[in-house]
KOLDO-371658 format. One line per field, with one value per residue (C-alpha): residue number from 1; x, y, z. Coordinates in nm, 4 decimals, padded with zeros to 6 digits. Layout:
BEGIN
n (NUM / ...)
x (X / ...)
y (Y / ...)
z (Z / ...)
END
This chain:
BEGIN
n (1 / 2 / 3 / 4 / 5 / 6 / 7 / 8 / 9 / 10 / 11 / 12 / 13 / 14 / 15 / 16 / 17 / 18 / 19 / 20 / 21 / 22 / 23 / 24 / 25 / 26 / 27 / 28 / 29 / 30 / 31 / 32 / 33 / 34 / 35 / 36 / 37 / 38 / 39 / 40 / 41 / 42 / 43 / 44 / 45 / 46 / 47 / 48 / 49 / 50 / 51 / 52 / 53 / 54 / 55 / 56 / 57 / 58 / 59 / 60 / 61 / 62 / 63 / 64 / 65 / 66 / 67 / 68 / 69 / 70 / 71 / 72 / 73)
x (-01.2466 / -01.3137 / -01.6569 / -01.8005 / -02.0279 / -02.2903 / -02.3738 / -02.6748 / -02.7623 / -03.0980 / -03.0632 / -03.4317 / -03.5450 / -03.2530 / -03.1813 / -02.8553 / -02.8406 / -02.5365 / -02.5744 / -02.3494 / -02.5471 / -02.8177 / -02.9843 / -03.3599 / -03.4430 / -03.6556 / -03.6107 / -03.6141 / -03.6059 / -03.2972 / -03.2481 / -03.2090 / -03.5145 / -03.3110 / -03.1522 / -03.3092 / -03.1265 / -03.1954 / -03.1788 / -03.2498 / -03.4826 / -03.1998 / -03.1363 / -02.8118 / -02.7491 / -02.7576 / -02.7186 / -02.8606 / -03.0298 / -03.0046 / -03.2991 / -03.2812 / -02.9065 / -02.8908 / -03.0181 / -02.7315 / -02.5022 / -02.1570 / -02.0295 / -02.1136 / -02.1332 / -02.4540 / -02.4646 / -02.6986 / -02.6700 / -02.7190 / -02.8029 / -02.6833 / -02.3992 / -02.3000 / -02.3897 / -02.1829 / -02.1712)
y (03.0622 / 03.1583 / 03.2887 / 03.2445 / 03.5229 / 03.5254 / 03.8664 / 03.9275 / 04.2493 / 04.2837 / 04.5921 / 04.5898 / 04.5836 / 04.8052 / 04.5514 / 04.4076 / 04.0985 / 03.9648 / 03.6052 / 03.4506 / 03.1239 / 02.9464 / 02.8280 / 02.8932 / 03.2302 / 03.5374 / 03.9096 / 04.1545 / 04.5357 / 04.7194 / 05.0708 / 05.1835 / 05.1919 / 05.0749 / 04.7706 / 04.4406 / 04.1582 / 03.7913 / 03.5835 / 03.2271 / 03.1163 / 03.1557 / 03.5166 / 03.4454 / 03.6812 / 03.4917 / 03.7965 / 04.1387 / 04.3268 / 04.6845 / 04.8424 / 05.1289 / 05.0870 / 05.3454 / 05.6130 / 05.5670 / 05.8602 / 05.8444 / 06.0874 / 05.9085 / 05.5425 / 05.3523 / 05.2580 / 05.0149 / 04.8071 / 04.4305 / 04.2590 / 03.9051 / 03.6717 / 03.6135 / 03.2588 / 03.1292 / 02.7974)
z (15.6535 / 15.2896 / 15.2020 / 14.8509 / 14.7360 / 14.4626 / 14.3246 / 14.1001 / 13.9269 / 13.7492 / 13.5324 / 13.4360 / 13.7997 / 13.9124 / 14.1843 / 14.3270 / 14.5485 / 14.7325 / 14.8573 / 15.1233 / 15.1381 / 14.9308 / 15.2516 / 15.2804 / 15.4282 / 15.4084 / 15.3542 / 15.6440 / 15.6451 / 15.7652 / 15.8963 / 15.5328 / 15.2997 / 14.9994 / 15.1625 / 15.2720 / 15.4450 / 15.3836 / 15.7020 / 15.8109 / 16.0940 / 16.3473 / 16.2404 / 16.0527 / 15.7602 / 15.4286 / 15.2067 / 15.1301 / 14.8487 / 14.7289 / 14.5468 / 14.2962 / 14.2462 / 13.9655 / 14.2044 / 14.4518 / 14.5150 / 14.3635 / 14.6246 / 14.9500 / 15.0486 / 15.1085 / 15.4756 / 15.6527 / 15.9660 / 15.9164 / 16.2405 / 16.3051 / 16.2188 / 15.8537 / 15.7457 / 15.4529 / 15.2789)
END
């Protein structure tokens, strides 16, 4: 199954958002302070956001655990 992504970067806010689905949802904290996941009422992951993108390390990856099933469409 193909998954269409929408990726937004707001340079002024230093904010990146990756969207798997336009379905209604809400933001939830992850185990990483700089990453939020967007989920629906059933807990399906609709996307995620990364804050302070310009402050990310170029030497090591950004790692966070997203809980739930990816919901595309």
